[in-house]
DOKOL-30372 format. One line per field, with one value per atom (N, C-alpha, C, O, CB): residue in three letters; chain; atom name; x, y, z. Coordinates in Angstrom, 3 decimals, always signed. Glycine has a CB too. Layout:
% residues N
type	c(ALA;...)
mol	c(A;...)
atom	c(CA;...)
x	c(X;...)
y	c(Y;...)
z	c(Z;...)
***
This chain:
% residues 111
type	c(TYR;TYR;TYR;TYR;TYR;ALA;ALA;ALA;ALA;ALA;LEU;LEU;LEU;LEU;LEU;GLY;GLY;GLY;GLY;GLY;GLY;GLY;GLY;GLY;GLY;VAL;VAL;VAL;VAL;VAL;MET;MET;MET;MET;MET;TYR;TYR;TYR;TYR;TYR;PHE;PHE;PHE;PHE;PHE;LEU;LEU;LEU;LEU;LEU;LEU;LEU;LEU;LEU;LEU;THR;THR;THR;THR;THR;GLY;GLY;GLY;GLY;GLY;ARG;ARG;ARG;ARG;ARG;PRO;PRO;PRO;PRO;PRO;PRO;PRO;PRO;PRO;PRO;PHE;PHE;PHE;PHE;PHE;GLU;GLU;GLU;GLU;GLU;ARG;ARG;ARG;ARG;ARG;ASP;ASP;ASP;ASP;ASP;THR;THR;THR;THR;THR;LEU;LEU;LEU;LEU;LEU;VAL;VAL;VAL;VAL;VAL;ASP;ASP;ASP;ASP;ASP;LEU;LEU;LEU;LEU;LEU;CYS;CYS;CYS;CYS;CYS;ALA;ALA;ALA;ALA;ALA;ALA;ALA;ALA;ALA;ALA;HIS;HIS;HIS;HIS;HIS;LEU;LEU;LEU;LEU;LEU;SER;SER;SER;SER;SER;THR;THR;THR;THR;THR;PRO;PRO;PRO;PRO;PRO;PRO;PRO;PRO;PRO;PRO;PRO;PRO;PRO;PRO;PRO;SER;SER;SER;SER;SER;PRO;PRO;PRO;PRO;PRO;SER;SER;SER;SER;SER;ALA;ALA;ALA;ALA;ALA;ARG;ARG;ARG;ARG;ARG;ALA;ALA;ALA;ALA;ALA;PRO;PRO;PRO;PRO;PRO;MET;MET;MET;MET;MET;PRO;PRO;PRO;PRO;PRO;VAL;VAL;VAL;VAL;VAL;PRO;PRO;PRO;PRO;PRO;ALA;ALA;ALA;ALA;ALA;GLY;GLY;GLY;GLY;GLY;LEU;LEU;LEU;LEU;LEU;GLU;GLU;GLU;GLU;GLU;ARG;ARG;ARG;ARG;ARG;LEU;LEU;LEU;LEU;LEU;VAL;VAL;VAL;VAL;VAL;LEU;LEU;LEU;LEU;LEU;ARG;ARG;ARG;ARG;ARG;CYS;CYS;CYS;CYS;CYS;LEU;LEU;LEU;LEU;LEU;ALA;ALA;ALA;ALA;ALA;LYS;LYS;LYS;LYS;LYS;ARG;ARG;ARG;ARG;ARG;ALA;ALA;ALA;ALA;ALA;GLU;GLU;GLU;GLU;GLU;GLU;GLU;GLU;GLU;GLU;ARG;ARG;ARG;ARG;ARG;PRO;PRO;PRO;PRO;PRO;ALA;ALA;ALA;ALA;ALA;SER;SER;SER;SER;SER;ALA;ALA;ALA;ALA;ALA;GLU;GLU;GLU;GLU;GLU;ALA;ALA;ALA;ALA;ALA;LEU;LEU;LEU;LEU;LEU;ARG;ARG;ARG;ARG;ARG;GLU;GLU;GLU;GLU;GLU;ALA;ALA;ALA;ALA;ALA;LEU;LEU;LEU;LEU;LEU;ARG;ARG;ARG;ARG;ARG;ARG;ARG;ARG;ARG;ARG;LEU;LEU;LEU;LEU;LEU;ASP;ASP;ASP;ASP;ASP;ASP;ASP;ASP;ASP;ASP;LEU;LEU;LEU;LEU;LEU;GLY;GLY;GLY;GLY;GLY;PRO;PRO;PRO;PRO;PRO;ALA;ALA;ALA;ALA;ALA;TRP;TRP;TRP;TRP;TRP;THR;THR;THR;THR;THR;ASP;ASP;ASP;ASP;ASP;ALA;ALA;ALA;ALA;ALA;ASP;ASP;ASP;ASP;ASP;ALA;ALA;ALA;ALA;ALA;ALA;ALA;ALA;ALA;ALA;ALA;ALA;ALA;ALA;ALA;TRP;TRP;TRP;TRP;TRP;TRP;TRP;TRP;TRP;TRP;GLU;GLU;GLU;GLU;GLU;ALA;ALA;ALA;ALA;ALA;HIS;HIS;HIS;HIS;HIS;GLY;GLY;GLY;GLY;GLY;THR;THR;THR;THR;THR;MET;MET;MET;MET;MET;VAL;VAL;VAL;VAL;VAL;HIS;HIS;HIS;HIS;HIS;ARG;ARG;ARG;ARG;ARG;PRO;PRO;PRO;PRO;PRO;ALA;ALA;ALA;ALA;ALA;GLU;GLU;GLU;GLU;GLU;GLY;GLY;GLY;GLY;GLY;THR;THR;THR;THR;THR;LYS;LYS;LYS;LYS;LYS;PRO;PRO;PRO;PRO;PRO;ARG;ARG;ARG;ARG;ARG)
mol	c(A;A;A;A;A;A;A;A;A;A;A;A;A;A;A;A;A;A;A;A;A;A;A;A;A;A;A;A;A;A;A;A;A;A;A;A;A;A;A;A;A;A;A;A;A;A;A;A;A;A;A;A;A;A;A;A;A;A;A;A;A;A;A;A;A;A;A;A;A;A;A;A;A;A;A;A;A;A;A;A;A;A;A;A;A;A;A;A;A;A;A;A;A;A;A;A;A;A;A;A;A;A;A;A;A;A;A;A;A;A;A;A;A;A;A;A;A;A;A;A;A;A;A;A;A;A;A;A;A;A;A;A;A;A;A;A;A;A;A;A;A;A;A;A;A;A;A;A;A;A;A;A;A;A;A;A;A;A;A;A;A;A;A;A;A;A;A;A;A;A;A;A;A;A;A;A;A;A;A;A;A;A;A;A;A;A;A;A;A;A;A;A;A;A;A;A;A;A;A;A;A;A;A;A;A;A;A;A;A;A;A;A;A;A;A;A;A;A;A;A;A;A;A;A;A;A;A;A;A;A;A;A;A;A;A;A;A;A;A;A;A;A;A;A;A;A;A;A;A;A;A;A;A;A;A;A;A;A;A;A;A;A;A;A;A;A;A;A;A;A;A;A;A;A;A;A;A;A;A;A;A;A;A;A;A;A;A;A;A;A;A;A;A;A;A;A;A;A;A;A;A;A;A;A;A;A;A;A;A;A;A;A;A;A;A;A;A;A;A;A;A;A;A;A;A;A;A;A;A;A;A;A;A;A;A;A;A;A;A;A;A;A;A;A;A;A;A;A;A;A;A;A;A;A;A;A;A;A;A;A;A;A;A;A;A;A;A;A;A;A;A;A;A;A;A;A;A;A;A;A;A;A;A;A;A;A;A;A;A;A;A;A;A;A;A;A;A;A;A;A;A;A;A;A;A;A;A;A;A;A;A;A;A;A;A;A;A;A;A;A;A;A;A;A;A;A;A;A;A;A;A;A;A;A;A;A;A;A;A;A;A;A;A;A;A;A;A;A;A;A;A;A;A;A;A;A;A;A;A;A;A;A;A;A;A;A;A;A;A;A;A;A;A;A;A;A;A;A;A;A;A;A;A;A;A;A;A;A;A;A;A;A;A;A;A;A;A;A;A;A;A;A;A;A;A;A;A;A;A;A;A;A;A;A;A;A;A;A;A;A;A;A;A;A;A;A;A;A;A;A;A;A;A;A;A;A;A;A;A;A;A;A;A;A;A;A;A;A;A;A;A;A;A;A;A)
atom	c(N;CA;C;O;CB;N;CA;C;O;CB;N;CA;C;O;CB;N;CA;C;O;CB;N;CA;C;O;CB;N;CA;C;O;CB;N;CA;C;O;CB;N;CA;C;O;CB;N;CA;C;O;CB;N;CA;C;O;CB;N;CA;C;O;CB;N;CA;C;O;CB;N;CA;C;O;CB;N;CA;C;O;CB;N;CA;C;O;CB;N;CA;C;O;CB;N;CA;C;O;CB;N;CA;C;O;CB;N;CA;C;O;CB;N;CA;C;O;CB;N;CA;C;O;CB;N;CA;C;O;CB;N;CA;C;O;CB;N;CA;C;O;CB;N;CA;C;O;CB;N;CA;C;O;CB;N;CA;C;O;CB;N;CA;C;O;CB;N;CA;C;O;CB;N;CA;C;O;CB;N;CA;C;O;CB;N;CA;C;O;CB;N;CA;C;O;CB;N;CA;C;O;CB;N;CA;C;O;CB;N;CA;C;O;CB;N;CA;C;O;CB;N;CA;C;O;CB;N;CA;C;O;CB;N;CA;C;O;CB;N;CA;C;O;CB;N;CA;C;O;CB;N;CA;C;O;CB;N;CA;C;O;CB;N;CA;C;O;CB;N;CA;C;O;CB;N;CA;C;O;CB;N;CA;C;O;CB;N;CA;C;O;CB;N;CA;C;O;CB;N;CA;C;O;CB;N;CA;C;O;CB;N;CA;C;O;CB;N;CA;C;O;CB;N;CA;C;O;CB;N;CA;C;O;CB;N;CA;C;O;CB;N;CA;C;O;CB;N;CA;C;O;CB;N;CA;C;O;CB;N;CA;C;O;CB;N;CA;C;O;CB;N;CA;C;O;CB;N;CA;C;O;CB;N;CA;C;O;CB;N;CA;C;O;CB;N;CA;C;O;CB;N;CA;C;O;CB;N;CA;C;O;CB;N;CA;C;O;CB;N;CA;C;O;CB;N;CA;C;O;CB;N;CA;C;O;CB;N;CA;C;O;CB;N;CA;C;O;CB;N;CA;C;O;CB;N;CA;C;O;CB;N;CA;C;O;CB;N;CA;C;O;CB;N;CA;C;O;CB;N;CA;C;O;CB;N;CA;C;O;CB;N;CA;C;O;CB;N;CA;C;O;CB;N;CA;C;O;CB;N;CA;C;O;CB;N;CA;C;O;CB;N;CA;C;O;CB;N;CA;C;O;CB;N;CA;C;O;CB;N;CA;C;O;CB;N;CA;C;O;CB;N;CA;C;O;CB;N;CA;C;O;CB;N;CA;C;O;CB;N;CA;C;O;CB;N;CA;C;O;CB;N;CA;C;O;CB;N;CA;C;O;CB;N;CA;C;O;CB;N;CA;C;O;CB;N;CA;C;O;CB;N;CA;C;O;CB;N;CA;C;O;CB;N;CA;C;O;CB;N;CA;C;O;CB;N;CA;C;O;CB;N;CA;C;O;CB;N;CA;C;O;CB;N;CA;C;O;CB;N;CA;C;O;CB)
x	c(+54.292;+54.259;+54.557;+53.856;+55.266;+55.585;+55.981;+54.874;+54.622;+57.266;+54.219;+53.124;+51.977;+51.304;+52.625;+51.746;+50.751;+51.109;+50.236;+50.634;+52.408;+52.859;+52.627;+52.244;+54.327;+52.861;+52.611;+51.118;+50.718;+53.138;+50.301;+48.850;+48.380;+47.551;+48.108;+48.902;+48.553;+48.883;+48.069;+49.307;+50.090;+50.517;+49.632;+49.262;+51.982;+49.294;+48.449;+47.066;+46.470;+48.310;+46.563;+45.248;+45.281;+44.334;+44.688;+46.365;+46.392;+47.320;+47.157;+46.790;+48.293;+49.289;+50.373;+51.210;+48.621;+50.356;+51.344;+51.765;+50.998;+50.769;+52.977;+53.370;+52.607;+52.069;+54.904;+52.556;+51.814;+52.374;+51.624;+51.815;+53.670;+54.297;+55.187;+55.903;+55.114;+55.133;+56.016;+56.585;+55.846;+55.249;+57.881;+58.546;+59.751;+60.215;+58.977;+60.254;+61.370;+62.721;+63.621;+61.415;+62.875;+64.162;+63.960;+62.863;+64.838;+65.025;+64.986;+64.680;+63.938;+66.319;+65.241;+64.990;+63.502;+62.908;+65.848;+62.898;+61.472;+60.618;+59.592;+61.072;+61.041;+60.311;+60.353;+59.327;+60.899;+61.525;+61.651;+60.838;+60.190;+63.133;+60.871;+60.096;+58.605;+57.892;+60.374;+58.131;+56.711;+56.356;+55.315;+56.375;+57.211;+56.945;+56.932;+56.208;+57.999;+57.715;+57.792;+56.666;+56.264;+59.107;+56.148;+55.254;+53.978;+53.114;+55.994;+53.826;+52.667;+51.692;+52.105;+53.115;+50.418;+49.451;+49.358;+49.353;+48.047;+49.287;+49.186;+47.803;+46.833;+49.470;+47.712;+46.388;+45.577;+46.139;+46.512;+44.286;+43.464;+43.575;+43.578;+41.983;+43.666;+43.737;+42.558;+42.735;+43.792;+41.371;+40.203;+40.317;+39.702;+38.935;+41.098;+41.287;+42.230;+42.255;+41.823;+43.006;+44.013;+43.795;+44.413;+45.374;+42.931;+42.749;+41.917;+41.030;+42.080;+42.202;+41.432;+40.040;+39.222;+42.194;+39.770;+38.460;+38.086;+38.944;+38.462;+36.830;+36.428;+37.202;+37.490;+34.934;+37.527;+38.210;+37.211;+36.682;+39.528;+36.950;+36.037;+36.500;+37.691;+35.926;+35.557;+35.881;+36.661;+37.609;+34.613;+36.277;+36.983;+38.419;+39.316;+36.269;+38.646;+40.006;+40.830;+41.995;+39.986;+40.235;+40.959;+41.375;+42.513;+40.085;+40.463;+40.807;+41.954;+42.847;+39.579;+41.933;+42.984;+44.325;+45.350;+42.608;+44.335;+45.586;+46.153;+47.350;+45.353;+45.299;+45.772;+46.237;+47.170;+44.666;+45.598;+46.053;+47.441;+48.280;+45.058;+47.694;+49.024;+50.080;+51.254;+49.005;+49.665;+50.596;+50.636;+51.202;+50.224;+50.041;+50.064;+51.509;+52.378;+49.279;+51.743;+53.102;+53.548;+54.711;+53.171;+52.639;+52.966;+52.763;+51.684;+52.093;+53.791;+53.751;+52.595;+51.999;+55.068;+52.269;+51.194;+49.818;+48.856;+51.199;+49.704;+48.438;+48.284;+47.195;+48.325;+49.379;+49.355;+49.035;+49.183;+50.708;+48.597;+48.419;+49.720;+50.807;+47.989;+49.600;+50.768;+51.589;+52.755;+50.324;+50.987;+51.683;+51.021;+49.955;+51.675;+51.667;+51.069;+49.760;+48.798;+52.047;+49.731;+48.505;+47.388;+46.238;+48.763;+47.711;+46.699;+46.174;+44.979;+47.284;+47.056;+46.630;+45.745;+44.722;+47.848;+46.130;+45.327;+43.920;+42.931;+46.011;+43.837;+42.526;+41.722;+40.508;+42.688;+42.381;+41.681;+41.139;+40.027;+42.632;+41.916;+41.446;+40.254;+39.289;+42.584;+40.322;+39.224;+37.936;+36.843;+39.620;+38.053;+36.870;+36.211;+35.081;+37.245;+36.900;+36.307;+35.089;+35.154;+37.342;+33.987;+32.760;+32.393;+31.355;+31.619;+33.240;+32.893;+33.814;+33.969;+32.934;+34.426;+35.345;+34.749;+35.409;+36.592;+33.532;+32.935;+33.163;+33.495;+33.511;+32.989;+33.126;+34.522;+35.524;+32.842;+34.566;+35.838;+36.691;+36.187;+35.603;+37.989;+38.958;+39.438;+40.067;+40.154;+39.161;+39.493;+40.932;+41.598;+38.525;+41.396;+42.718;+42.771;+43.809;+43.067;+41.659;+41.607;+41.732;+42.399;+40.288;+41.089;+41.226;+42.689;+43.211;+40.325;+43.336;+44.741;+45.620;+46.497;+45.223;+45.389;+46.181;+45.994;+46.954;+45.794;+44.755;+44.492;+45.191;+45.729;+42.969;+45.185;+45.851;+47.344;+47.933;+45.602;+47.966;+49.397;+49.718;+50.752;+49.909;+48.855;+49.059;+49.047;+49.868;+47.980;+48.124;+47.990;+49.045;+49.487;+46.617;+49.459;+50.301;+51.644;+52.475;+49.570;+51.868;+53.086;+54.363;+55.338;+53.099;+54.380;+55.611;+55.933;+57.105;+55.486;+54.921;+55.180;+55.787;+56.663;+53.882;+55.329;+55.815;+57.224;+58.046;+54.876;+57.507;+58.795;+59.717;+60.648;+58.590;+59.471;+60.297;+61.724;+61.913;+59.713;+62.732;+64.116;+64.508;+63.996;+65.083;+65.407;+65.905;+66.577;+67.126;+66.892;+66.536;+67.135;+68.627;+69.328;+66.925;+69.088;+70.498;+70.811;+71.958;+71.352;+69.807;+70.042;+69.377;+68.490;+69.524;+69.799;+69.218;+68.036;+68.084;+70.276;+66.972;+65.846;+66.275;+67.210;+64.675;+65.586;+65.884;+65.212;+65.346;+65.463)
y	c(+65.281;+64.617;+65.622;+65.664;+63.450;+66.415;+67.373;+68.386;+68.732;+68.103;+68.858;+69.806;+69.137;+69.792;+70.358;+67.856;+67.113;+67.115;+67.237;+65.669;+66.979;+67.038;+68.404;+68.510;+66.683;+69.448;+70.812;+71.019;+71.561;+71.863;+70.579;+70.720;+69.952;+70.448;+70.212;+68.761;+67.942;+68.699;+68.764;+66.582;+69.265;+70.003;+71.225;+71.511;+70.435;+71.939;+73.124;+72.752;+73.514;+73.859;+71.596;+71.161;+70.605;+70.790;+70.120;+69.925;+69.192;+69.775;+69.505;+67.788;+70.576;+71.081;+70.056;+70.264;+71.500;+68.946;+67.878;+67.330;+67.397;+66.737;+66.790;+66.151;+64.837;+64.302;+65.898;+64.321;+63.081;+61.905;+61.012;+62.744;+61.895;+60.793;+61.346;+62.328;+59.888;+60.713;+61.048;+59.729;+58.855;+61.844;+59.600;+58.379;+58.752;+59.891;+57.506;+57.782;+58.026;+58.107;+58.795;+56.951;+57.416;+57.433;+57.872;+57.769;+56.041;+58.357;+58.781;+57.594;+57.734;+59.437;+56.444;+55.249;+54.898;+54.604;+54.051;+54.927;+54.623;+55.677;+55.353;+54.525;+56.921;+57.997;+57.809;+57.927;+59.371;+57.521;+57.290;+56.068;+56.083;+57.103;+55.021;+53.812;+54.123;+53.615;+52.705;+54.949;+55.319;+56.082;+55.831;+56.169;+57.007;+57.763;+56.843;+57.097;+58.870;+55.803;+54.901;+53.877;+53.453;+54.186;+53.470;+52.312;+52.396;+51.530;+51.146;+53.387;+53.449;+54.536;+55.677;+53.702;+54.211;+55.274;+56.242;+55.798;+54.669;+57.541;+58.480;+58.397;+58.021;+59.918;+58.746;+58.852;+59.926;+60.896;+59.183;+59.756;+60.756;+62.091;+62.126;+60.299;+63.185;+64.493;+64.753;+65.368;+65.577;+64.294;+64.560;+63.886;+64.340;+64.093;+62.806;+62.131;+62.907;+62.670;+60.722;+63.829;+64.546;+66.054;+66.740;+64.265;+66.576;+68.024;+68.555;+67.862;+68.389;+69.781;+70.378;+70.849;+71.197;+71.541;+70.861;+71.273;+70.359;+69.644;+72.775;+70.365;+69.485;+69.775;+70.926;+69.628;+68.708;+68.817;+68.390;+67.280;+67.931;+69.258;+68.858;+67.561;+67.372;+69.974;+66.678;+65.351;+65.420;+64.659;+64.555;+66.321;+66.437;+66.879;+66.379;+67.406;+67.803;+68.272;+67.153;+66.970;+69.495;+66.414;+65.294;+64.270;+63.800;+64.614;+63.931;+62.980;+63.509;+62.751;+62.694;+64.803;+65.384;+65.386;+65.062;+66.806;+65.742;+65.727;+64.310;+64.112;+66.253;+63.333;+61.947;+61.487;+60.691;+61.019;+61.980;+61.664;+62.245;+61.600;+62.206;+63.450;+64.060;+63.247;+63.257;+65.504;+62.551;+61.746;+60.285;+59.448;+61.828;+59.974;+58.601;+58.143;+58.926;+58.491;+56.890;+56.345;+56.286;+56.547;+54.941;+55.950;+55.838;+57.191;+57.778;+54.744;+57.673;+59.004;+59.130;+60.201;+59.286;+58.068;+58.156;+58.321;+58.639;+56.923;+58.115;+58.318;+59.748;+60.149;+57.341;+60.516;+61.904;+62.837;+62.448;+62.291;+64.071;+65.041;+65.155;+65.183;+66.439;+65.221;+65.172;+66.459;+66.445;+64.861;+67.575;+68.859;+69.827;+69.547;+69.440;+70.961;+72.007;+72.485;+72.777;+73.195;+72.561;+72.979;+71.962;+72.347;+73.159;+70.673;+69.637;+69.737;+69.556;+68.228;+70.021;+70.194;+71.424;+71.388;+70.309;+72.496;+73.725;+73.457;+73.890;+74.844;+72.755;+72.450;+71.526;+71.685;+71.813;+70.573;+69.680;+70.478;+70.225;+68.552;+71.431;+72.281;+73.122;+73.285;+73.194;+73.650;+74.476;+73.674;+74.228;+75.115;+72.384;+71.545;+71.114;+70.625;+70.320;+71.289;+70.896;+71.767;+72.992;+71.022;+71.133;+71.902;+72.038;+72.612;+71.259;+71.513;+71.575;+72.502;+72.336;+70.188;+73.481;+74.402;+75.776;+76.636;+74.556;+75.989;+77.309;+78.098;+77.522;+78.056;+79.424;+80.247;+80.110;+80.042;+81.722;+80.071;+79.940;+81.180;+82.302;+79.702;+80.952;+82.036;+82.319;+81.460;+81.676;+83.486;+83.817;+84.314;+84.577;+84.871;+84.437;+85.024;+86.451;+86.888;+85.006;+87.182;+88.552;+88.532;+89.391;+89.256;+87.547;+87.412;+87.154;+87.742;+86.265;+86.268;+85.954;+87.178;+87.454;+84.811;+87.911;+89.123;+90.145;+90.791;+89.741;+90.295;+91.253;+90.809;+91.638;+91.397;+89.493;+88.993;+89.277;+89.751;+87.481;+88.986;+89.226;+90.713;+91.093;+88.653;+91.546;+92.994;+93.440;+94.265;+93.748;+92.904;+93.292;+92.651;+93.276;+92.925;+91.415;+90.661;+90.229;+89.692;+89.460;+90.449;+89.958;+90.433;+89.685;+90.352;+91.674;+92.173;+91.406;+91.266;+93.672;+90.908;+90.107;+88.767;+88.261;+89.893;+88.194;+86.892;+87.007;+86.114;+86.285;+88.079;+88.261;+89.203;+89.763;+88.778;+89.380;+90.264;+89.718;+88.534;+90.407;+90.554;+90.067;+89.675;+90.226;+91.139;+88.731;+88.296;+89.467;+90.353;+87.107;+89.474;+90.558;+90.653;+89.642;+90.335;+91.846;+92.085;+92.003;+92.201;+91.101;+91.714;+91.681;+92.865;+93.484;+90.374;+93.185;+94.311;+93.819;+92.726;+94.999;+94.622;+94.239;+94.192;+94.883;+95.213;+93.370;+93.292;+94.391;+94.489;+91.962)
z	c(+100.001;+101.291;+102.408;+103.419;+101.325;+102.217;+103.256;+103.529;+104.683;+102.848;+102.487;+102.689;+103.446;+104.242;+101.333;+103.214;+103.993;+105.474;+106.333;+103.481;+105.765;+107.157;+107.777;+108.942;+107.246;+106.994;+107.480;+107.727;+108.757;+106.465;+106.769;+106.922;+108.159;+108.921;+105.652;+108.354;+109.519;+110.811;+111.732;+109.478;+110.858;+112.048;+112.288;+113.427;+111.910;+111.229;+111.386;+111.927;+112.689;+110.045;+111.538;+112.017;+113.436;+114.200;+111.088;+113.788;+115.061;+116.117;+117.307;+114.809;+115.688;+116.626;+116.921;+117.799;+117.914;+116.183;+116.380;+115.020;+114.059;+117.281;+114.934;+113.675;+113.501;+114.470;+113.639;+112.288;+112.065;+112.856;+113.250;+110.599;+113.089;+113.824;+114.920;+114.724;+112.874;+116.060;+117.179;+117.693;+118.146;+118.326;+117.617;+118.058;+118.913;+118.884;+116.845;+119.676;+120.587;+119.893;+120.374;+121.621;+118.772;+118.077;+116.633;+116.084;+118.132;+116.036;+114.646;+113.730;+112.758;+114.249;+114.035;+113.224;+113.268;+112.231;+113.724;+114.454;+114.575;+113.871;+113.273;+116.051;+113.945;+113.279;+111.760;+111.090;+113.669;+111.226;+109.782;+109.359;+108.313;+109.391;+110.167;+109.854;+109.808;+108.943;+110.891;+110.729;+110.738;+109.468;+108.860;+111.985;+109.068;+107.838;+106.613;+105.650;+107.653;+106.652;+105.502;+105.454;+104.370;+105.513;+106.622;+106.581;+107.412;+107.272;+107.013;+108.260;+109.148;+108.704;+108.495;+110.592;+108.556;+108.257;+109.445;+110.593;+107.932;+109.192;+110.307;+110.951;+110.293;+109.832;+112.232;+112.859;+112.139;+111.632;+114.383;+112.096;+111.414;+112.140;+113.371;+111.336;+111.394;+112.037;+112.981;+114.032;+110.982;+112.619;+113.468;+114.828;+115.793;+112.774;+114.920;+116.206;+117.119;+118.327;+115.987;+116.555;+117.343;+117.390;+118.204;+116.789;+116.534;+116.438;+117.605;+118.104;+115.106;+118.038;+119.134;+118.714;+119.564;+119.710;+117.413;+116.914;+115.759;+115.240;+116.469;+115.346;+114.244;+112.956;+112.628;+113.984;+112.244;+110.954;+109.879;+109.935;+110.910;+108.906;+107.832;+107.170;+106.922;+106.781;+106.890;+106.358;+105.052;+104.860;+106.145;+104.154;+102.883;+103.071;+102.392;+101.976;+103.978;+104.255;+104.867;+104.516;+105.194;+105.770;+106.384;+105.318;+105.319;+107.470;+104.420;+103.354;+102.498;+102.119;+102.469;+102.193;+101.368;+102.098;+101.499;+100.957;+103.367;+104.139;+104.172;+103.963;+105.589;+104.432;+104.471;+103.093;+102.987;+104.990;+102.045;+100.686;+100.450;+99.822;+99.633;+100.942;+100.812;+101.558;+101.187;+101.341;+102.597;+103.394;+102.965;+103.668;+104.852;+101.820;+101.316;+101.127;+100.743;+99.982;+101.398;+101.272;+99.808;+99.499;+101.896;+98.928;+97.504;+96.824;+96.906;+96.818;+96.163;+95.525;+94.542;+94.432;+94.802;+93.833;+92.842;+93.482;+92.783;+91.966;+94.774;+95.476;+95.993;+96.403;+96.632;+95.973;+96.442;+95.281;+94.123;+97.092;+95.573;+94.483;+93.691;+94.267;+95.040;+92.384;+91.502;+91.486;+91.090;+90.111;+91.916;+91.860;+92.835;+93.384;+90.411;+93.037;+93.873;+93.253;+93.964;+94.052;+91.935;+91.249;+91.476;+91.685;+89.738;+91.438;+91.684;+93.112;+93.349;+91.427;+94.056;+95.442;+95.573;+96.257;+96.375;+94.930;+94.962;+94.426;+95.020;+94.136;+93.321;+92.744;+93.650;+93.775;+91.363;+94.276;+95.213;+96.402;+96.865;+95.710;+96.889;+97.988;+97.539;+98.286;+98.494;+96.333;+95.828;+95.649;+95.766;+94.505;+95.368;+95.168;+96.479;+96.469;+94.371;+97.601;+98.885;+99.151;+99.041;+100.050;+99.499;+99.714;+101.185;+101.514;+98.975;+102.078;+103.495;+104.293;+105.503;+104.090;+103.611;+104.287;+104.546;+105.129;+103.475;+104.128;+104.266;+102.998;+101.962;+105.481;+103.060;+101.852;+101.236;+101.947;+102.179;+99.918;+99.209;+99.419;+99.479;+97.710;+99.528;+99.641;+98.238;+97.620;+100.607;+97.725;+96.343;+96.223;+97.225;+95.804;+94.984;+94.756;+95.291;+95.790;+93.255;+95.191;+95.729;+97.253;+97.829;+95.311;+97.916;+99.371;+99.749;+100.697;+99.899;+98.994;+99.268;+99.070;+99.888;+98.367;+97.989;+97.726;+98.833;+99.253;+96.375;+99.311;+100.398;+101.678;+102.412;+100.645;+101.950;+103.154;+103.084;+104.056;+103.329;+101.926;+101.791;+101.874;+102.424;+100.475;+101.341;+101.432;+102.884;+103.286;+100.636;+103.676;+105.081;+105.977;+106.941;+105.583;+105.683;+106.617;+106.056;+106.789;+107.074;+104.790;+104.160;+104.809;+104.871;+102.748;+105.299;+105.918;+107.197;+107.547;+106.223;+107.897;+109.103;+108.725;+109.426;+109.912;+107.629;+107.197;+106.638;+106.842;+106.152;+105.946;+105.296;+106.059;+105.480;+103.904;+107.336;+108.149;+108.194;+108.471;+109.585;+107.927;+107.976;+109.397;+110.372;+107.440;+109.495;+110.802;+111.499;+110.844;+110.658;+112.809;+113.579;+113.242;+113.200;+115.107;+113.011;+112.705;+111.222;+110.822;+113.444;+110.396;+108.951;+108.307;+108.894;+108.329;+107.105;+106.384;+105.558;+104.993;+105.479;+105.485;+104.631;+103.180;+102.777;+104.804;+102.389;+100.949;+100.213;+98.994;+100.368)
***
């Protein structure tokens, strides 16, 4: 569910729910379907990706991908995302950018 929220935010620039109080926000997460990402995103969202994000945000756990591996496979099966990103592409990205992602906080020593 949480990863669905992250994916939603990355696509739209907003969280799936915005409410005035914490109680209302929690209630929305428990019982309200989120608005479709395509209705809020600044650019088109592929239909398959939108369905998967909304599936990740399903209220019932059994309706969501059962594991990170299941989500990974569902993403790989999407045919409307353009060219597939291979494991080699991911490794190259981490090689080029990993130090930026794992940069130690200011004032701390690197690991």
